[in-house]
KEKE-3310 file (N, C-alpha, C; in steps of 0.2 Angstrom, whole numbers, plus 5000, padded with zeros to 4 digits):
npx = (4365:4377:4374:4377:4384:4402:4414:4421:4409:4400:4402:4407:4393:4385:4394:4394:4377:4378:4385:4377:4363:4369:4374:4369:4354:4340:4331:4346:4348:4336:4343:4354:4352:4348:4361:4376:4381:4371:4374:4379:4395:4402:4397:4400:4415:4416:4412:4422:4432:4430:4433:4423:4424:4437:4431:4429:4440:4456:4467:4482:4480:4477:4467:4452:4450:4436:4421:4409:4397:4400:4399:4382:4383:4383:4378:4365:4360:4365:4350:4345:4346:4342:4351:4359:4371:4384:4388:4385:4388:4400:4408:4405:4400:4409:4423:4424:4423:4439:4444:4445:4446:4458:4475:4488:4497:4485:4477:4484:4483:4470:4463:4467:4464:4450:4447:4453:4442:4444:4442:4427:4421:4412:4400:4399:4385:4374:4361:4350:4344:4346:4337:4338:4348:4362:4374:4369:4376:4380:4389:4403:4421:4433:4452:4463:4471:4482:4485:4486:4477:4461:4445:4429:4411:4395:4380:4376:4364:4354:4363:4369:4374:4381:4384:4392:4403:4419:4427:4422:4418:4417:4408:4411:4411:4423:4431:4430:4418:4423:4418:4424:4433:4433:4442:4438:4442:4432:4432:4435:4437:4425:4414:4397:4387:4370:4366:4350:4337:4331:4314:4318:4326:4341:4354:4357:4365:4362:4374:4383:4394:4404:4414:4426:4441:4456:4468:4479:4480:4470:4462:4456:4465:4470:4469:4463:4444:4433:4420:4418:4422:4413:4401:4404:4402:4390:4383:4388:4382:4371:4368:4370:4358:4350:4351:4353:4338:4334:4336:4330:4315:4313:4315:4302:4292:4293:4290:4278:4270:4274:4264:4253:4250:4247:4241:4223:4206:4189:4189:4198:4214:4221:4230:4223:4213:4209:4211:4221:4229:4234:4238:4249:4256:4258:4266:4278:4278:4283:4296:4305:4306:4313:4323:4331:4334:4341:4352:4355:4359:4369:4380:4381:4385:4397:4399:4408:4402:4394:4379:4373:4376:4367:4356:4351:4352:4345:4333:4333:4333:4319:4309:4313:4310:4295:4292:4296:4285:4276:4276:4278:4267:4258:4262:4261:4249:4243:4246:4238:4234:4245:4254:4261:4267:4277:4284:4284:4295:4291:4286:4298:4305:4296:4298:4311:4312:4301:4313:4322:4316:4316:4330:4342:4335:4321:4306:4301:4306:4318:4311:4307:4320:4324:4316:4321:4332:4331:4326:4333)
npy = (5991:6003:6018:6032:6046:6051:6065:6073:6072:6076:6089:6092:6093:6102:6114:6114:6117:6128:6138:6138:6141:6157:6159:6154:6158:6153:6166:6170:6162:6162:6174:6169:6162:6169:6173:6171:6159:6152:6150:6152:6159:6164:6158:6145:6146:6146:6134:6125:6132:6126:6114:6107:6104:6097:6084:6071:6066:6058:6057:6056:6061:6074:6076:6075:6062:6058:6047:6037:6040:6053:6060:6057:6068:6077:6078:6079:6090:6101:6098:6101:6116:6118:6119:6124:6124:6117:6105:6090:6086:6091:6089:6078:6066:6071:6071:6058:6049:6055:6052:6036:6035:6041:6041:6044:6056:6064:6064:6074:6084:6090:6087:6096:6110:6106:6105:6115:6123:6131:6127:6118:6102:6092:6075:6070:6061:6054:6051:6056:6043:6034:6034:6027:6015:6014:6010:6013:6020:6029:6038:6041:6037:6040:6035:6047:6046:6056:6065:6058:6058:6059:6056:6062:6060:6064:6065:6073:6072:6084:6088:6092:6109:6108:6120:6130:6122:6119:6110:6093:6078:6064:6051:6038:6027:6015:6011:5995:5995:5995:6005:6020:6036:6053:6067:6083:6100:6114:6124:6118:6115:6113:6109:6110:6119:6120:6129:6127:6128:6120:6111:6112:6122:6120:6122:6117:6109:6103:6094:6093:6087:6085:6080:6082:6085:6077:6076:6061:6061:6066:6054:6045:6038:6023:6009:6007:6000:6004:6006:5997:6009:6019:6014:6013:6025:6031:6025:6027:6042:6038:6036:6049:6058:6050:6053:6069:6069:6066:6077:6089:6082:6083:6098:6102:6097:6101:6114:6113:6108:6120:6128:6124:6126:6138:6145:6148:6144:6143:6149:6141:6134:6123:6115:6108:6101:6083:6075:6082:6080:6065:6064:6073:6065:6053:6059:6059:6044:6042:6049:6043:6032:6035:6040:6029:6020:6028:6029:6015:6016:6025:6016:6003:6008:6007:5995:5981:5969:5966:5964:5963:5976:5983:5978:5984:5999:6000:5998:6007:6020:6017:6017:6030:6038:6033:6043:6055:6056:6056:6065:6077:6081:6080:6092:6102:6103:6104:6116:6124:6136:6143:6134:6132:6144:6153:6163:6154:6143:6131:6125:6124:6116:6104:6103:6101:6088:6080:6081:6075:6062:6056:6055:6047:6037:6031:6029:6017:6012:6008:6000:5988:5984:5978:5968:5958:5958:5950:5938:5932)
npz = (5499:5504:5499:5505:5502:5500:5511:5502:5489:5492:5496:5483:5477:5485:5480:5467:5467:5473:5467:5452:5458:5462:5449:5438:5436:5434:5425:5421:5411:5403:5397:5393:5382:5371:5366:5354:5357:5361:5376:5392:5392:5403:5413:5410:5411:5424:5427:5426:5432:5443:5442:5439:5425:5422:5428:5421:5418:5414:5430:5427:5413:5418:5425:5436:5438:5439:5446:5437:5447:5453:5442:5441:5454:5452:5437:5442:5450:5438:5433:5442:5440:5427:5418:5403:5397:5388:5396:5399:5384:5381:5393:5398:5388:5377:5382:5389:5378:5370:5379:5382:5369:5362:5359:5368:5364:5355:5367:5374:5365:5365:5378:5387:5384:5385:5397:5405:5400:5387:5378:5369:5365:5358:5350:5338:5332:5330:5317:5303:5299:5312:5323:5336:5334:5340:5330:5318:5307:5292:5289:5277:5277:5269:5264:5260:5247:5240:5252:5263:5273:5278:5269:5271:5272:5276:5286:5300:5314:5323:5332:5350:5353:5340:5333:5340:5347:5348:5342:5334:5337:5326:5321:5308:5295:5289:5273:5275:5284:5298:5310:5316:5324:5323:5326:5321:5320:5319:5309:5298:5280:5272:5279:5282:5291:5301:5312:5325:5340:5352:5357:5370:5372:5373:5361:5347:5332:5313:5305:5291:5281:5266:5257:5265:5269:5282:5289:5295:5307:5314:5317:5331:5339:5328:5333:5343:5350:5341:5343:5355:5365:5361:5364:5376:5382:5375:5385:5396:5396:5394:5407:5415:5411:5415:5428:5429:5425:5437:5445:5439:5442:5454:5457:5450:5458:5470:5466:5463:5473:5482:5475:5476:5491:5491:5479:5480:5480:5478:5491:5497:5500:5487:5490:5499:5494:5492:5480:5473:5484:5482:5470:5470:5478:5470:5462:5470:5475:5461:5459:5469:5463:5453:5456:5464:5451:5446:5455:5451:5437:5437:5444:5436:5425:5421:5421:5416:5409:5395:5394:5405:5410:5398:5404:5414:5412:5400:5408:5419:5410:5406:5417:5422:5412:5411:5423:5419:5410:5417:5429:5424:5416:5427:5437:5427:5424:5435:5440:5430:5419:5420:5419:5406:5403:5395:5405:5415:5426:5425:5414:5408:5413:5411:5397:5396:5403:5394:5383:5389:5391:5375:5373:5369:5365:5367:5380:5376:5366:5377:5384:5376:5372:5386:5388:5377:5379:5391:5387:5378)
capx = (4370:4378:4373:4381:4391:4408:4415:4419:4406:4396:4405:4405:4387:4385:4397:4390:4373:4379:4387:4373:4359:4372:4377:4366:4346:4332:4333:4352:4346:4333:4346:4360:4347:4349:4368:4377:4381:4364:4374:4384:4402:4406:4397:4406:4423:4415:4412:4430:4438:4427:4435:4420:4425:4440:4430:4427:4447:4458:4473:4488:4477:4476:4459:4450:4447:4430:4418:4401:4394:4402:4396:4377:4379:4385:4370:4357:4361:4365:4346:4340:4346:4341:4358:4359:4378:4386:4390:4383:4390:4409:4412:4403:4403:4418:4428:4426:4425:4442:4449:4445:4450:4462:4483:4494:4495:4478:4474:4488:4481:4464:4461:4469:4458:4444:4448:4451:4437:4445:4437:4421:4421:4404:4400:4393:4386:4368:4360:4342:4342:4349:4333:4340:4352:4369:4379:4367:4381:4381:4394:4407:4427:4441:4457:4464:4480:4485:4486:4488:4473:4455:4439:4423:4405:4390:4377:4376:4359:4353:4369:4369:4379:4384:4387:4396:4407:4428:4429:4416:4421:4412:4409:4410:4413:4431:4430:4429:4414:4423:4418:4429:4429:4440:4442:4437:4440:4424:4435:4440:4435:4417:4408:4392:4381:4365:4360:4345:4336:4326:4312:4320:4332:4346:4357:4358:4364:4362:4381:4384:4401:4404:4422:4429:4448:4458:4475:4479:4481:4464:4460:4456:4471:4464:4471:4457:4439:4429:4412:4418:4423:4406:4396:4404:4402:4385:4381:4389:4377:4362:4365:4368:4353:4345:4352:4350:4330:4330:4336:4323:4310:4315:4312:4295:4290:4294:4286:4273:4268:4273:4259:4247:4250:4247:4235:4216:4200:4182:4193:4202:4223:4220:4233:4220:4207:4209:4212:4227:4235:4234:4240:4256:4260:4258:4272:4283:4281:4287:4301:4310:4309:4315:4330:4335:4335:4347:4360:4358:4360:4378:4385:4382:4387:4405:4400:4411:4396:4388:4375:4369:4372:4362:4348:4353:4353:4339:4328:4334:4330:4313:4307:4314:4307:4289:4293:4300:4280:4269:4277:4281:4260:4255:4266:4257:4240:4241:4248:4235:4236:4250:4261:4262:4267:4284:4288:4286:4301:4288:4287:4303:4306:4292:4300:4317:4311:4301:4317:4325:4312:4317:4336:4346:4332:4313:4304:4296:4312:4322:4305:4308:4328:4324:4313:4323:4338:4328:4324:4338)
capy = (5992:6009:6024:6038:6050:6053:6070:6077:6071:6080:6097:6094:6093:6108:6120:6115:6122:6136:6141:6138:6145:6162:6162:6152:6158:6156:6173:6172:6157:6165:6177:6166:6157:6172:6175:6169:6153:6149:6149:6158:6158:6165:6151:6139:6146:6145:6125:6125:6136:6123:6108:6102:6098:6091:6078:6063:6065:6053:6061:6056:6068:6081:6076:6073:6056:6056:6040:6039:6042:6059:6064:6058:6070:6085:6082:6079:6099:6104:6095:6106:6121:6118:6122:6125:6123:6110:6100:6083:6086:6092:6087:6070:6063:6073:6071:6053:6048:6054:6048:6030:6032:6046:6041:6047:6062:6066:6066:6079:6090:6091:6089:6100:6116:6106:6105:6124:6127:6135:6122:6115:6098:6088:6072:6071:6053:6053:6053:6055:6035:6031:6028:6025:6010:6017:6007:6012:6025:6030:6043:6037:6038:6035:6036:6051:6044:6061:6070:6052:6058:6055:6060:6060:6061:6063:6072:6072:6076:6085:6086:6096:6114:6107:6126:6132:6118:6121:6101:6089:6068:6065:6045:6036:6021:6014:6006:5988:5997:5997:6012:6022:6043:6056:6074:6087:6106:6116:6128:6113:6118:6106:6108:6116:6119:6123:6130:6130:6128:6113:6113:6112:6128:6118:6125:6110:6112:6100:6093:6091:6084:6085:6079:6085:6080:6079:6074:6056:6062:6066:6048:6045:6031:6019:6002:6005:5997:6011:6002:5998:6015:6022:6011:6013:6033:6031:6021:6036:6047:6038:6037:6056:6060:6049:6059:6076:6070:6068:6083:6093:6081:6087:6105:6100:6094:6108:6120:6110:6107:6126:6133:6121:6129:6147:6144:6147:6141:6144:6151:6137:6133:6119:6110:6103:6098:6075:6074:6085:6076:6060:6066:6075:6058:6048:6061:6057:6041:6041:6052:6041:6027:6035:6043:6024:6019:6033:6026:6010:6016:6027:6011:6000:6011:6007:5987:5978:5964:5974:5962:5967:5985:5985:5981:5991:6006:6001:5998:6016:6024:6018:6018:6038:6040:6036:6047:6062:6060:6059:6070:6083:6083:6081:6097:6109:6102:6108:6125:6127:6138:6145:6127:6131:6148:6156:6167:6149:6138:6123:6123:6124:6108:6100:6103:6096:6080:6076:6079:6067:6056:6052:6056:6040:6028:6033:6023:6011:6007:6004:5992:5982:5982:5975:5963:5955:5955:5945:5932:5928)
capz = (5494:5504:5496:5509:5499:5507:5509:5496:5484:5495:5494:5477:5475:5485:5478:5463:5468:5475:5457:5451:5461:5460:5441:5429:5439:5427:5422:5418:5408:5397:5394:5388:5376:5366:5363:5347:5357:5366:5383:5394:5392:5410:5418:5407:5413:5431:5429:5424:5439:5450:5440:5433:5417:5423:5432:5421:5413:5422:5434:5420:5409:5420:5427:5442:5439:5446:5443:5436:5454:5454:5437:5443:5458:5447:5434:5446:5450:5434:5430:5443:5439:5420:5417:5395:5394:5386:5401:5396:5378:5381:5400:5398:5382:5373:5386:5390:5372:5368:5385:5378:5361:5359:5360:5373:5359:5356:5373:5377:5360:5365:5385:5392:5383:5389:5406:5407:5398:5382:5373:5369:5358:5357:5351:5333:5331:5328:5310:5303:5301:5318:5326:5343:5336:5340:5327:5312:5303:5284:5286:5277:5280:5264:5265:5255:5245:5240:5257:5267:5277:5275:5265:5276:5268:5278:5287:5306:5316:5331:5338:5352:5352:5337:5331:5346:5348:5343:5342:5332:5334:5322:5318:5301:5292:5284:5269:5277:5287:5307:5313:5318:5327:5320:5329:5316:5321:5316:5303:5293:5274:5267:5286:5283:5300:5302:5321:5329:5345:5353:5361:5378:5374:5371:5356:5342:5324:5309:5301:5284:5279:5260:5256:5272:5270:5286:5291:5298:5317:5318:5316:5337:5340:5326:5337:5349:5346:5343:5344:5363:5367:5358:5367:5385:5379:5375:5392:5401:5395:5399:5416:5417:5409:5420:5436:5427:5425:5445:5448:5437:5443:5461:5457:5450:5463:5475:5463:5463:5483:5484:5471:5480:5497:5492:5475:5484:5474:5482:5497:5502:5496:5483:5493:5505:5492:5492:5475:5472:5487:5478:5464:5471:5481:5465:5461:5475:5471:5454:5458:5470:5460:5447:5460:5466:5445:5444:5455:5446:5430:5439:5448:5434:5418:5422:5422:5410:5407:5391:5394:5412:5408:5396:5404:5420:5410:5401:5414:5423:5407:5404:5424:5424:5407:5414:5428:5416:5406:5422:5435:5422:5415:5434:5436:5422:5425:5444:5439:5427:5416:5420:5419:5400:5400:5394:5410:5422:5426:5426:5408:5405:5415:5409:5392:5396:5403:5386:5379:5391:5391:5371:5372:5371:5367:5370:5384:5373:5365:5379:5388:5370:5376:5392:5385:5373:5384:5396:5384:5377)
cpx = (4370:4379:4375:4385:4397:4409:4414:4417:4402:4397:4405:4400:4386:4389:4395:4383:4373:4381:4382:4366:4362:4373:4373:4357:4341:4333:4338:4352:4343:4337:4351:4360:4348:4354:4370:4378:4376:4367:4379:4391:4406:4403:4400:4412:4423:4416:4419:4434:4435:4428:4430:4421:4430:4439:4429:4436:4450:4464:4480:4485:4477:4469:4460:4451:4442:4428:4411:4395:4395:4399:4389:4377:4379:4378:4366:4356:4361:4355:4340:4339:4344:4347:4357:4366:4380:4389:4390:4387:4397:4412:4411:4405:4409:4422:4430:4427:4433:4448:4450:4449:4455:4471:4484:4494:4490:4475:4476:4486:4473:4462:4461:4465:4449:4442:4448:4444:4437:4443:4431:4423:4413:4406:4395:4391:4380:4367:4352:4340:4345:4343:4334:4346:4357:4374:4377:4370:4383:4387:4401:4416:4432:4448:4459:4472:4484:4488:4488:4484:4466:4452:4432:4417:4399:4385:4375:4369:4357:4359:4371:4376:4384:4388:4391:4403:4415:4429:4426:4421:4414:4413:4407:4411:4418:4427:4426:4423:4415:4420:4423:4427:4435:4437:4444:4437:4432:4426:4436:4435:4426:4414:4402:4388:4376:4362:4354:4344:4332:4322:4312:4324:4339:4349:4360:4359:4363:4371:4381:4394:4403:4412:4426:4437:4451:4463:4474:4478:4473:4458:4460:4461:4467:4468:4466:4452:4436:4421:4410:4417:4417:4399:4396:4403:4398:4380:4381:4385:4371:4362:4368:4363:4346:4343:4349:4341:4328:4329:4330:4314:4310:4313:4304:4289:4290:4291:4278:4268:4268:4268:4254:4245:4249:4242:4226:4211:4194:4185:4196:4211:4218:4225:4229:4213:4212:4212:4218:4232:4237:4238:4248:4260:4260:4266:4278:4286:4288:4295:4307:4309:4315:4325:4337:4336:4342:4354:4361:4360:4370:4382:4386:4383:4395:4406:4404:4409:4394:4382:4369:4370:4369:4358:4348:4352:4346:4333:4327:4331:4323:4309:4309:4309:4298:4288:4291:4292:4275:4271:4277:4271:4259:4256:4260:4251:4237:4242:4241:4237:4243:4256:4262:4264:4276:4287:4289:4291:4297:4289:4290:4305:4301:4295:4308:4316:4307:4306:4320:4322:4314:4325:4342:4342:4325:4311:4304:4303:4316:4319:4306:4316:4328:4321:4318:4329:4335:4326:4328:4341)
cpy = (6000:6013:6031:6042:6052:6061:6076:6075:6077:6087:6096:6095:6100:6115:6120:6119:6128:6140:6141:6142:6154:6165:6159:6152:6155:6159:6173:6165:6159:6169:6175:6164:6160:6175:6169:6158:6147:6146:6155:6157:6159:6161:6146:6139:6145:6139:6124:6127:6128:6117:6103:6100:6095:6083:6073:6062:6062:6059:6061:6062:6074:6083:6075:6066:6053:6050:6046:6040:6050:6064:6064:6063:6078:6085:6081:6089:6102:6104:6101:6113:6122:6120:6121:6124:6117:6105:6092:6082:6086:6087:6078:6065:6063:6069:6063:6047:6049:6052:6039:6029:6034:6041:6045:6057:6067:6068:6071:6086:6091:6092:6094:6109:6112:6106:6112:6128:6131:6134:6119:6108:6094:6082:6072:6063:6052:6056:6053:6047:6030:6029:6026:6018:6014:6018:6008:6019:6025:6036:6039:6041:6036:6037:6041:6050:6051:6065:6063:6052:6054:6059:6059:6065:6061:6067:6068:6074:6079:6084:6093:6101:6112:6115:6129:6130:6118:6117:6098:6082:6067:6055:6043:6028:6021:6011:6000:5990:5994:6005:6013:6033:6048:6066:6080:6094:6110:6122:6123:6115:6112:6105:6113:6114:6123:6123:6129:6129:6122:6114:6116:6118:6126:6119:6117:6113:6102:6101:6091:6091:6083:6086:6083:6081:6085:6076:6066:6054:6063:6058:6046:6036:6025:6011:6003:6003:6005:6009:6001:6005:6020:6019:6012:6022:6034:6030:6027:6041:6046:6039:6045:6059:6059:6053:6068:6077:6071:6073:6088:6090:6084:6094:6106:6101:6100:6113:6121:6111:6117:6132:6130:6124:6136:6148:6143:6147:6140:6146:6147:6136:6125:6113:6107:6099:6088:6074:6075:6083:6071:6060:6069:6069:6053:6052:6058:6051:6037:6043:6047:6034:6028:6038:6034:6021:6024:6032:6022:6012:6017:6020:6005:6003:6010:5998:5986:5970:5969:5970:5966:5973:5987:5985:5983:5998:6006:6001:6005:6020:6022:6018:6026:6041:6041:6041:6055:6063:6063:6065:6078:6083:6084:6087:6103:6108:6106:6114:6129:6130:6143:6140:6128:6138:6149:6160:6162:6145:6132:6122:6121:6118:6103:6099:6100:6088:6077:6076:6073:6062:6051:6052:6051:6033:6031:6026:6018:6008:6005:5997:5987:5980:5976:5967:5957:5952:5951:5938:5927:5925)
cpz = (5501:5501:5498:5503:5502:5505:5504:5489:5488:5495:5487:5473:5478:5483:5470:5461:5468:5469:5454:5450:5460:5453:5437:5434:5433:5424:5418:5411:5401:5393:5389:5384:5370:5364:5358:5349:5361:5373:5384:5394:5401:5416:5415:5411:5421:5433:5429:5428:5444:5449:5439:5427:5418:5426:5432:5419:5418:5426:5429:5415:5412:5425:5434:5443:5443:5441:5440:5442:5453:5449:5440:5447:5456:5441:5437:5449:5445:5431:5434:5440:5431:5416:5406:5392:5392:5390:5397:5388:5376:5386:5399:5393:5378:5374:5387:5384:5369:5374:5383:5372:5359:5363:5366:5370:5357:5362:5375:5372:5364:5373:5388:5391:5385:5392:5407:5403:5392:5377:5373:5361:5362:5351:5345:5330:5326:5320:5308:5302:5304:5321:5331:5342:5335:5334:5318:5309:5297:5284:5286:5278:5275:5265:5258:5252:5244:5246:5262:5274:5276:5273:5268:5271:5273:5280:5296:5310:5321:5334:5342:5355:5348:5333:5335:5346:5343:5342:5339:5333:5331:5321:5311:5300:5287:5280:5268:5283:5294:5305:5317:5319:5326:5323:5326:5320:5316:5309:5298:5285:5272:5273:5283:5289:5300:5308:5320:5337:5348:5358:5370:5378:5373:5363:5351:5334:5320:5304:5297:5281:5271:5259:5260:5271:5277:5287:5294:5307:5318:5318:5326:5336:5334:5327:5342:5344:5347:5344:5352:5364:5364:5363:5375:5385:5382:5383:5397:5404:5397:5406:5417:5414:5413:5428:5432:5427:5431:5450:5447:5440:5452:5461:5454:5452:5470:5473:5464:5470:5485:5482:5476:5488:5496:5486:5479:5478:5480:5490:5502:5496:5492:5486:5497:5500:5491:5486:5473:5475:5486:5473:5466:5475:5477:5463:5464:5473:5465:5454:5464:5469:5456:5450:5461:5456:5442:5445:5454:5440:5432:5440:5440:5425:5418:5421:5414:5407:5402:5393:5400:5413:5403:5399:5408:5416:5406:5405:5419:5417:5406:5411:5424:5418:5408:5420:5425:5414:5412:5425:5431:5418:5420:5436:5431:5425:5433:5444:5435:5421:5414:5418:5410:5398:5400:5401:5418:5422:5423:5419:5403:5406:5413:5400:5389:5397:5398:5384:5382:5391:5382:5369:5373:5372:5370:5375:5381:5371:5367:5384:5381:5372:5379:5390:5382:5375:5388:5394:5380:5379)
residu = (MET:ASP:PHE:THR:PHE:SER:GLU:GLU:GLN:THR:MET:LEU:GLN:ASP:ALA:THR:ARG:ARG:PHE:ILE:GLY:ASN:GLU:ALA:SER:PHE:ASP:GLN:ARG:GLN:LEU:ALA:LYS:LYS:THR:PRO:ASN:GLY:TYR:SER:ARG:LYS:VAL:TRP:GLN:GLY:PHE:ALA:ASP:LEU:GLY:LEU:LEU:ALA:LEU:LEU:ALA:THR:GLU:GLU:ASP:GLY:GLY:LEU:GLY:GLY:SER:ALA:ILE:ASP:ALA:MET:LEU:VAL:MET:GLY:VAL:MET:GLY:GLU:GLY:LEU:VAL:ILE:GLU:PRO:TYR:LEU:ALA:SER:ALA:VAL:LEU:ALA:THR:ARG:MET:ILE:SER:LEU:SER:GLY:ASN:PRO:ALA:GLN:ARG:ALA:ARG:TYR:LEU:PRO:ASP:LEU:ILE:SER:GLY:ALA:ALA:VAL:ALA:VAL:LEU:ALA:HIS:ASP:GLU:THR:THR:THR:ARG:PHE:ASP:ARG:LEU:ASN:ILE:ASN:THR:SER:ALA:LYS:PRO:ALA:THR:GLU:THR:GLY:GLY:TYR:VAL:LEU:ASN:GLY:HIS:LYS:SER:VAL:VAL:PRO:HIS:GLY:ALA:SER:ALA:ASP:LEU:LEU:LEU:VAL:THR:ALA:ARG:MET:PRO:ASP:GLN:SER:LEU:SER:VAL:PHE:ALA:ILE:GLU:LYS:SER:THR:PRO:GLY:LEU:ARG:ILE:LEU:PRO:TYR:THR:THR:VAL:ASP:GLY:ILE:ALA:ALA:ALA:GLU:ILE:TYR:LEU:ASP:GLN:VAL:ILE:ILE:PRO:ALA:ASN:CYS:LEU:LEU:ASP:ALA:GLN:SER:ASP:ALA:GLU:VAL:ALA:LEU:SER:GLN:THR:LEU:ASP:LEU:GLY:ILE:ALA:ALA:VAL:CYS:ALA:GLU:ALA:VAL:GLY:ALA:LEU:ASP:LYS:LEU:LEU:ALA:ALA:THR:ILE:ALA:TYR:ALA:LYS:ASN:ARG:GLN:GLN:PHE:GLY:VAL:VAL:ILE:GLY:LYS:PHE:GLN:ALA:LEU:GLN:HIS:LYS:MET:ALA:ASP:MET:VAL:LEU:TYR:ILE:GLU:GLN:ALA:ARG:SER:MET:SER:TYR:LEU:ALA:ALA:VAL:ARG:SER:GLU:ASP:ARG:ASP:THR:THR:SER:ARG:SER:ILE:ALA:LEU:SER:SER:ALA:LYS:ALA:VAL:ILE:GLY:GLN:ALA:CYS:ARG:PHE:VAL:GLY:GLN:GLN:ALA:VAL:GLN:LEU:HIS:GLY:GLY:MET:GLY:VAL:THR:ASP:GLU:LEU:ASP:VAL:SER:HIS:TYR:PHE:LYS:ARG:LEU:MET:ALA:ILE:GLU:LEU:GLN:PHE:GLY:SER:THR:ASP:TYR:HIS:LEU:GLU:VAL:VAL:ALA:GLN:ARG:LEU:VAL:SER)
# end
């Protein structure tokens, strides 16, 4: 299979890398984490100006109609730069969910603001009882006879950028137990949002819905199959974090090699010690395996065959999860005490990789998925 990227894809990757290098450095990231939004609005608008927020929206909806491969290239650079802006949450997951589930009027209502950077939307799906089972949802939605809309009750957990988002895409069970997705503005009465920061520096929130009354047009296209759309969206999310992980792994390896070439012990640079050379060689092997599986995840994330898609994505997530753990731990150990300091970016890459290892399902979970699929 030919993995040579087109000239346009290479330009997209290079432009994203240059922008992040100039506007979203590690020091700027540390400052942005302390802002009320938990990220830089300037950087977010820069993403919009580059067209990155329009990448996965269709041309019909004013987007660029990009593919999963395009998203992989961008997410890889996001991983290199330890980006904390809600690109995955809004430009990938929420944009894809609205594109798949929204009717023409809803897409025209929500997508232009997401593409321009004027608004941020996030998918509020996971709950405390979900435990990687994407269909284990207890949030309920019932028709509101007085208003003709719906009443929602429930609790969404660890919603990335949930407190700063303008629009929440909330999954809920209807009275007949079918799954639906509702677009709810953050200012809607009955919403209670508790913000916090996760271990990797990403802003998140617990979202409580207590008798939240919304109009009927907040239901994303009642005629579509929400479970299918949700599955496609989350599978794209898996491919996206796999690509992000590879970008972060590359940076960790480069930082470790540079440190080994400069750090001296007993009058000799530690990079000359054979035992450490073997460790770095193993890191390279893990990263190259992860890169290959990231390509597989991107290619297969849009496969219509749900079984083969599930096997490919779970295989990729498992291999990349193992790489995240091994390479991250080796990088920290080879840096010694510096590897865990807040001032050094190595510790932040390590934390993000540990979060990715669990995001959308842990390594053990995806290994179990592959095993079950292969024997069934």
